[in-house]
C-alpha positions in Angstrom: 77.4 -27.2 6.6 75.8 -28.6 9.8 77.5 -25.9 11.8 76.1 -23.2 9.6 72.6 -24.7 10.0 73.1 -24.8 13.7 74.2 -21.2 13.8 71.2 -20.2 11.7 68.8 -22.1 14.0 70.4 -20.5 17.0 70.0 -17.0 15.5 66.3 -17.8 14.6 65.7 -18.9 18.1 67.2 -15.6 19.4 64.9 -13.6 17.2 61.9 -15.6 18.4 62.8 -15.2 22.1 64.2 -11.7 22.0 66.3 -12.3 25.2 69.9 -11.3 24.9 72.0 -10.9 28.1 75.0 -8.6 27.7 77.9 -9.9 29.9 81.6 -9.2 30.5 84.1 -11.4 28.5 85.0 -13.5 31.6 81.3 -14.3 32.2 80.7 -15.7 28.6 83.8 -17.9 29.2 82.2 -19.2 32.4 78.9 -19.8 30.6 80.6 -21.7 27.8 82.7 -23.8 30.2 79.4 -25.1 31.8 78.5 -26.8 28.5 80.1 -29.7 26.7 80.5 -28.9 23.0 79.1 -25.4 23.2 78.5 -23.4 20.1 79.9 -19.8 20.0 79.5 -17.4 17.2 82.3 -14.8 16.9 82.8 -11.7 14.8 85.4 -8.9 14.6 84.8 -5.2 14.3 86.6 -1.9 14.5 88.4 0.5 12.2 91.6 1.6 14.1 91.8 -1.6 16.2 90.1 -5.0 16.1 87.6 -5.9 18.7 85.7 -9.2 19.1 82.1 -10.0 19.8 80.7 -13.3 20.9 77.3 -14.9 21.3 76.2 -18.2 22.7 73.1 -19.7 24.2 72.6 -21.4 27.5 69.5 -22.6 29.2 67.2 -20.7 26.9 69.1 -17.4 27.1 71.5 -15.8 24.7 74.7 -14.4 26.2 76.6 -11.7 24.3 80.0 -10.1 25.1 82.5 -7.8 23.5 86.2 -8.0 24.1 89.3 -6.0 23.0 91.2 -9.2 22.7 90.4 -12.7 21.4 89.0 -15.1 24.0 90.3 -18.6 24.5 87.4 -21.1 24.9 87.7 -24.6 26.4 88.6 -27.5 24.2 85.6 -28.9 22.4 83.9 -25.5 21.9 82.5 -25.1 18.4 83.5 -21.7 17.1 81.8 -20.1 14.1 83.2 -17.0 12.5 80.4 -14.6 11.3 80.7 -11.4 9.2 78.8 -9.6 12.0 76.7 -10.2 15.0 73.8 -7.7 15.4 72.1 -7.3 18.8 69.6 -4.6 19.7 71.2 -1.7 21.4 
């Protein structure tokens, strides 16, 4: 329940700030590795094949990446599965 509240708070903060940085998958892995106990929200999408999207925050910015394969995050990363992640296009 606390993880859900944390994810909701993070998403509310994103709405308020409006800053989302689109990065490559290896860059979001680097950002997450800079934090102890990072929170990452993940969702899957696709019809013919599954793709993955990830969002996390770091130093006041939100980092978003899409990947054709699942990413392996460092031990201690809190991973939350969401139905979807919506970011402005």
